[in-house]
ROMI-106787 format. One record per residue: residue in one letter; x, y, z of N, C-alpha, C in turn. Coordinates in pm, whole numbers, plus 50000, padded with zeros to 5 digits. Atoms other than C-alpha are relative to their C-alpha. Layout:
ROMI-106787
aXYZXYZXYZ;...
***
This chain:
ROMI-106787
m500635003949890128672010271508499215011950111;e500724988249933126102031571721500874998950157;s499264994649915127302048972021499754992150118;k500015011549847126342022672289500504990949981;g499425013350048127971996172109501074993850082;k498755006349928130951973872217500894995149889;l499085001250079134131971172081501044989150088;h498865013549912136401936772196501084997449932;i499135004850091139731932472068500694994450088;t499545007149946141391901772171500954992249945;t499145005650016144501882472128500484984950007;k499965014349968145641845872124501214994749941;k499295002850050148751834772116500504984049961;n500005013650040149661800571903501554996249943;g498715003650031153251791171926501075012449954;t499294988750024155311820971737499115007349929;f500934990850048152061836871610498925006750043;v501334996849940149071853871726499055002449921;e501464996250072145541860071600499695014950094;i500504989849959144011893571647498735000349967;n501284998750045140241894571655499575013950061;i500844983549935138131929371676498924993249930;s501664995050033134581927271712499585008350065;d501094991049951131791950571734498504991950034;s501445000450014128121950571832499255008549928;g500564991550094127231969571543498844994549930;k501215004850070124571965071306500004985849932;g499405012050075126771936771127499685006849831;i499754994850147127061938470744498974991249936;g500885007850120124511927170481500834994449882;e499095010450114125291904670202500705009349885;e499144991750100125861931669949500935011950044;e499044992849929127521955570173501414988949979;f498965008850004129811921370223500875001049891;k499244999850144130491919169854500845013649966;r499364986650012132081955769848500695004650129;l498724997949890134161954770180501185000649961;g498744996350024137351969370138500095006949839;t500004992750128136331983869792500225013449991;p499894991849976137672016569758498865010549976;f501294986650011135122048769805498814993850035;y501535001749968132402025269914500075000850124;t500094999649871131332034170230498145002650066;t501164993749967127722036870429499595006750052;k500324989049943128242063570627499845016049932;d500064987150063127702101970566501095005450018;t499124992649948130752112170687501554995349960;c497915007550018133922088370559499944996749847;t499674999650124135542084370262500384986149940;g499735012450094135542045670192501034994749999;l498725002450029139202044270227500474992850109;g499695008449882139852029770571500084985750007;t500185010750010138771994970543501134993449916;m499264999850122140561994570207501555001150042;a498674994749972143782011270355500784987350109;c499385010349904144061982570643500254986749944;y499965015250089143181952970380501504999549933;k498254996850081146451967270198500814995350072;i498815001849904148651966970471500124984050050;v499805012649957147811933970609500384990949886;d499645006950130148181920870244501344999149945;s498355001450037151781936270199500634992850114;l498735005749907152961919470525499434983549968;k500195011450036151751885170356499114992750114;r500875006449918149011879370598498575001949930;e501385002950043145131875470587499215007550070;v501514993349957141701892670708498924991549956;h501325006950033139121870070780498715007550052;v500834993149934135521886770833498794990250018;k501455003750017132281871870975498965010450052;s500924988449946129111892271042498464995749992;k501255001449991125691887671123499505014750016;l500624989850005123181911271071499175005350171;n500444997149896121841929871393500724994050129;i499685006149913124301913471601501585005750011;g498984991249991127811925771483501124993449909;t499145006250072130791917271317501774999850059;t498405002949950134481902971379500874996749871;h498765002250057137531906971203501104994250037;y498925011449951140001878671229501535001949911;l498844997750069143931889771155500554985850064;i499215010249978145961855171142501195000049948;k498455005350046149301841471113501075013250035;s499534985050005150501878171216501644993150108;l498735001549936154111872171337500235009250120;l499564995249876155371879771689500915008149975;v498654992350006157971906971708500955004050113;
***
């Protein structure tokens, strides 16, 4: 996301669960990038390793949860973490 972009983190309680949404106003994810999202060592940035998203997805998976992603080019991306138990 560019330096003047916006990041929004929202939560919504639904019974004993909470939904966590993380949205940005970045450039969005193109179709080819979307297919590789979470792949080890895949990055579109010059100074990144391509391990951050993969590590996040592995942690969520180990907790038996899911991440859903929606993105539109030139508008931004939202990651939805669903059915995370309230502690």
